[in-house]
FIKOL-499194 format. One record per residue: residue in three letters; x negated, y, z of N, C-alpha, C in turn; residue number from 0; chain. Coordinates in steps of 0.001 Angstrom, whole numbers, plus 524288, in hexadecimal, padded with zeros to 5 digits. Example, Ala and Ser with C-alpha at 12.3 -4.5 7.8 and 13.67 -1.06 7.14 Angstrom:
<rs>
  resn     nx     ny     nz    cax    cay    caz     cx     cy     cz  resi  chain
   ala  7CC7A  7E9C6  81E78  7CFF4  7EE6C  81E78  7CC70  7F31C  81E78     0      A
   ser  7CDCE  7F736  81BA8  7CA9A  7FBDC  81BE4  7CD9C  8001E  81EBE     1      A
</rs>
This chain:
<rs>
  resn     nx     ny     nz    cax    cay    caz     cx     cy     cz  resi  chain
   unk  EB32F  5A6A8  C1E08  EB337  59EC9  C1D14  EB1B7  59B7A  C212C     0      A
   unk  EAB0F  59FD8  C22E5  EA72D  59BA1  C252E  EAB48  59B62  C2AEA     1      A
   unk  EADC2  59F1B  C29C9  EAED1  5A162  C32AD  EB5BC  59B20  C2FBB     2      A
   unk  EB613  59A9A  C2CDD  EBB4A  5958E  C2CCF  EB742  58FF1  C2D1E     3      A
   unk  EB4A9  59104  C2A7B  EB0C7  58B6C  C2C9E  EADF1  58951  C3158     4      A
   unk  EAD36  58FB3  C3243  EAB3D  58FAD  C3969  EAE63  58DAC  C3D70     5      A
   unk  EB41D  5900A  C3AAE  EB859  58C88  C3D75  EBC19  58987  C3E0A     6      A
   unk  EB9A3  5866E  C3AD2  EBB81  580BD  C38A1  EB75C  57BA7  C3C1E     7      A
   unk  EB221  57F60  C3A41  EAE7F  57A22  C3C80  EAF23  57C73  C457D     8      A
   unk  EB268  57F28  C4674  EB0E2  57FC0  C4D03  EB655  57DD9  C4B8C     9      A
   unk  EB8F9  57EC0  C4AC0  EBEA9  57BCA  C4A7E  EC004  573CE  C49DA    10      A
   unk  EB99B  57289  C4795  EBAFE  56D43  C46E1  EB69F  56B02  C4A54    11      A
   unk  EB39A  56E27  C4D23  EB0E8  56BD7  C52AE  EB488  56B1B  C555F    12      A
   unk  EB7CD  56CDE  C562A  EBD61  56B7A  C5AA5  EC1D7  567AE  C56C2    13      A
   unk  EC28B  567E4  C53F5  EC782  56414  C4F85  EC4EC  55F6B  C4F57    14      A
   unk  EC5B2  55A19  C5139  EC2D5  55741  C4F12  EC789  55333  C4C50    15      A
   unk  EC313  55128  C47D0  EC7D8  54EBF  C43C5  EC898  5495B  C4556    16      A
   unk  ECD34  54637  C44CF  ED13B  542B4  C450A  ED0BB  5401E  C40D3    17      A
   unk  ED323  53A8E  C409D  ED31D  536DE  C3BD0  ED9F2  53776  C3B44    18      A
   unk  EDA28  53843  C3761  EE073  53AA8  C3822  EE4AF  53384  C37F8    19      A
   unk  EE4BB  53189  C3A07  EE968  52D03  C3A94  EEBE7  52CAA  C366A    20      A
   unk  EEBFA  5285B  C3461  EEF5C  526A0  C31E8  EF5FF  52799  C30FD    21      A
   unk  EF979  5279F  C2DFE  EFF28  529AE  C2DBE  F023C  527A8  C2BAE    22      A
   unk  F04E9  523C9  C2FEB  F07FF  51ED6  C2B15  F0CAD  52184  C2B50    23      A
   unk  F1060  51EDD  C26F0  F14D6  520CE  C26AD  F19CA  51FC6  C2E13    24      A
   unk  F161B  51CFC  C3143  F1984  51AA8  C353B  F1771  520DC  C398A    25      A
   unk  F14A5  520C9  C3713  F1180  52692  C3AA4  F169F  52B35  C391D    26      A
   unk  F1730  52CE0  C332B  F1A72  53050  C32AF  F211D  53036  C344C    27      A
   unk  F217B  52B74  C3320  F284C  52A5E  C3451  F28AB  52AA3  C3A4D    28      A
   unk  F24E7  52B2F  C3DC2  F2635  52B77  C4245  F2637  52F2F  C441D    29      A
   unk  F2326  534D3  C419E  F2162  538BC  C4094  F2643  53BA8  C3F8A    30      A
   unk  F2790  53A0B  C3CD7  F2D30  53AB6  C384F  F3344  53C10  C3D42    31      A
   unk  F339F  53689  C40E0  F3638  53519  C430E  F354B  53802  C4A1F    32      A
   unk  F313A  53929  C4A40  F30C9  53B92  C4D9D  F322E  543C9  C4D55    33      A
   unk  F2F3B  543B0  C4744  F30A4  54AD6  C46EE  F37C0  54B3E  C46C2    34      A
   unk  F3A19  5471C  C458F  F40E4  5475B  C4671  F4112  54340  C49A9    35      A
   unk  F402D  541D1  C4EA0  F4351  5440A  C567F  F43AA  5472A  C578F    36      A
   unk  F441E  5497C  C5CDB  F45E3  550AA  C5DF1  F3FA9  55043  C60B1    37      A
   unk  F3B94  54E9A  C62D2  F37C1  54FC3  C62D7  F351A  5510E  C5F37    38      A
   unk  F3415  54E6D  C5B7E  F3377  55045  C5546  F3653  553D7  C535B    39      A
   unk  F3AF0  556D8  C50B2  F3DAF  55C06  C50C0  F3C7B  5604A  C535E    40      A
   unk  F3865  55CE5  C5804  F3878  562DA  C5B8F  F305A  56383  C5A1B    41      A
   unk  F30AE  560C7  C5777  F2A48  5602C  C58C3  F29B2  56386  C50F8    42      A
   unk  F2C6C  56221  C4F21  F2D75  56459  C4960  F2E2A  56A04  C49A9    43      A
   unk  F321D  56B2C  C4DDF  F342C  570A3  C4FD0  F3085  57488  C5124    44      A
   unk  F2BAC  57207  C5649  F277F  5756C  C57FF  F2461  574D8  C54BB    45      A
   unk  F23AA  573BF  C4F0F  F1FED  571DE  C4C3A  F2249  57674  C496E    46      A
   unk  F2640  5768B  C469F  F26BA  57D23  C41E8  F26FF  57F72  C46E6    47      A
   unk  F2887  5809C  C4A6C  F2A79  585D6  C4E12  F251B  58734  C4D73    48      A
   unk  F1F83  58348  C4E49  F1ACA  58664  C4D57  F18BA  58784  C4A29    49      A
   unk  F1B81  58436  C43B7  F173E  58595  C4041  F1AAB  58D46  C4024    50      A
   unk  F1FB5  58E09  C4047  F2049  5904E  C3FA4  F1F3B  597C7  C4424    51      A
   unk  F1E26  595C5  C46F9  F1CAB  5979C  C4B2A  F1710  59B28  C4898    52      A
   unk  F1277  59712  C4779  F0C9D  5973A  C447D  F0DBF  59A3C  C40E5    53      A
   unk  F1347  59927  C3B7C  F147C  59DAD  C383C  F14B7  5A2C7  C39EF    54      A
   unk  F17B5  5A34E  C3F13  F1977  5A851  C3F0F  F148B  5ACA6  C4247    55      A
   unk  F136C  5A908  C452C  F0CEE  5AA84  C49E2  F0992  5AC3D  C4277    56      A
   unk  F0977  5ABBE  C3E80  F0642  5AB84  C3A2C  F0775  5AF73  C38AC    57      A
   unk  F0D62  5B0E8  C36AD  F0ED5  5B5D3  C3472  F0F3C  5BAAD  C37FE    58      A
   unk  F10DB  5BA9B  C3DB0  F0F7F  5BFC4  C3F08  F0868  5BF94  C4259    59      A
   unk  F05A2  5BC6D  C4336  EFEED  5BD18  C439C  EFD7B  5C2EB  C3FEA    60      A
   unk  EFBA9  5C42F  C43E3  EF91B  5C9B8  C4185  EF305  5C7DC  C4226    61      A
   unk  EF060  5C56F  C4312  EEC2F  5C3E7  C453F  EEAF3  5BD7A  C420B    62      A
   unk  EE6C7  5BDB2  C3CDD  EE390  5B836  C3C6A  EE815  5B36D  C392C    63      A
   unk  EEBB3  5B50E  C3869  EEF91  5B4E5  C33DA  EF023  5AFBC  C3307    64      A
   unk  EE9F7  5B054  C2F40  EE7D0  5AD6F  C2C00  EE98B  5A919  C3078    65      A
   unk  EE58D  5A7EE  C3438  EE5C0  5A22D  C3812  EEADC  5A2A1  C3934    66      A
   unk  EEED3  5A543  C39B8  EF465  5A5FB  C3D20  EF869  5A0CF  C3848    67      A
   unk  EF723  5A4FE  C330B  EFA12  5A135  C2DB7  EF712  59B86  C2DCD    68      A
   unk  EF180  59BA3  C2BA8  EEF29  595D5  C2D95  EF0B6  590D6  C322D    69      A
   unk  EF28C  594DE  C37B3  EF3AD  5916D  C393B  EF911  58FC9  C39E3    70      A
   unk  EFC64  5922B  C3760  F016D  59077  C3650  F03BD  58C34  C32D9    71      A
   unk  EFF24  58C79  C2F89  EFEBF  58903  C2AA9  EFD8C  58554  C2D93    72      A
   unk  EF7EF  58141  C311B  EF6DB  5805C  C3260  EFCD9  57C6C  C357C    73      A
   unk  EFDD5  57F43  C3754  F031C  57D16  C3BA5  F0788  57CAA  C3862    74      A
   unk  F0800  57DB1  C34C0  F0C12  57B4A  C339F  F0884  575C1  C2DAA    75      A
   unk  F06AE  57717  C2B7E  F02EC  572F5  C2A63  F041B  56EB2  C2BEA    76      A
   unk  F02CC  56F79  C339E  F01E7  56A19  C369E  F0684  56893  C351C    77      A
   unk  F0A05  56A59  C38E8  F0EE6  56851  C3906  F1244  5684B  C34F5    78      A
   unk  F11A3  56794  C2ED8  F1375  56583  C2889  F0DD4  5605A  C28E0    79      A
   unk  F097C  55EE5  C2A37  F0912  55AFF  C2B19  F08D1  55757  C2F0C    80      A
   unk  F0D89  55A1F  C3227  F0E76  55762  C36C1  F14A4  55201  C34F2    81      A
   unk  F1653  55826  C31D3  F1C11  5558C  C2DEA  F1A24  55253  C283E    82      A
   unk  F14ED  552FF  C285F  F14DC  54E51  C249C  F13FC  54897  C25F7    83      A
   unk  F127F  54848  C2B4D  F0FCE  54383  C2B7A  F14DD  5406C  C2B15    84      A
   unk  F1A32  54349  C2D9D  F2000  53F36  C2BCA  F20EB  53D67  C2842    85      A
   unk  F1C61  53E1C  C2383  F1E93  53BB5  C1E9F  F1BEC  536E2  C1DD0    86      A
   unk  F1FA1  53374  C1C55  F1DD1  52CA0  C1953  F1BD2  52B63  C1504    87      A
   unk  F1A3E  5289A  C1648  F1520  526F3  C111A  F1661  526E0  C0B23    88      A
   unk  F16A1  526CB  C0819  F19E8  521EA  C0536  F1481  51DD2  C02FC    89      A
   unk  F1148  51F82  C0458  F0BA0  51DC3  C026C  F0BDF  518BE  C054E    90      A
   unk  F0CE7  517B8  C0A92  F0AFF  5151E  C1113  F0E6F  5113F  C0FC8    91      A
   unk  F1269  511A6  C0D72  F1824  50EC2  C0DE3  F1760  50971  C080B    92      A
   unk  F12D5  50AB2  C0593  F126C  506DB  C024C  F0E47  50254  C01E5    93      A
</rs>
């Protein structure tokens, strides 16, 4: 437990917190249109390939399996987060 807290503290020295910008329906629509474009489709395929590669790496890893699985899960979560930004909010339309 102490080791994990120390690692988080060490990491926080290098990772500065920034305020998250407001995400509006126009942003979601623009991102969705981009992901439907040729370049966007290539980006989605590259991200999906990265997820699959990380998961495969975690499956065959003999060392630090927990770390590999955690990294693969985090990578998948990041891709899911990007995809979630394409959702248009009903509450903003009101």
